[in-house]
C-alpha positions, 0 to 999 in steps of 0.5 A: 500499499502507498499513502500521502499522510497531510497534516491538517486543520480539516479537510473533508470530503464530498460524492455527488454534492454530500458529504461523506468525511470530515475531519477537523486536525487531525491526519488526510490520508491518499491511499492506493492498493497495490494487488499483492498487498495483504491484511498486513499491509493494511494494519501496518499502515495504520499502525506508522500512521496512527502513531506518527510522531508528525505534530508539533510539541512547544520546542516545535520539534516532530515529537507528538502522533495523532493520540497526543493531540487529540488528531482523527483521520481522513481515509481516502482511497486513491487508486491514481498513486500507484500511477507510471507515468515513464512511458510515454504522456497517460500514466499507466495503472496496472499497479493498482489493484482492482476493487475485488482486492481492493476496497476489502483492504481498504475497509480493513486500514479504516477499521486498522485505525479505528481500532487502534482509538483513532476517529475516522471519517472516509471518502467513497471507494471507486467514487468521482470524490471532491478532497477540501482540506488545509495542509498544516505547516505544510507538513506532508510525507510518502509511506509505501508498505514496501519501504519498511525496514 
């Protein structure tokens, strides 16, 4: 799984004019699922992000996690994170998992955040979504479960 994690003061996702998920202070997590990803990848991703020390303490050092600041996660599926732009002008998305693999793993990641006590809101898998966020910092980090060691 590949994720782009943005520290936000607020974020929301809208589908067909209705808000499907919204958070205040926390992390916007855009996640793409690869064909060989497993539930262990979803667990690792949630564990890593929930404990990620990307919030500043009183000395402006990145020492605080979602747990410390009482933050939430807005989890949004985004297969385009797995786009390959090396050839030609049109990205190839052959590296992204199909819905039969991606949906259960996306849902597993959301559940893993909840199990860790992190409030989580979600987008709608496969829908055309409008994502709005106010990046705080800005702080944007990349996490790839294939590059964990």
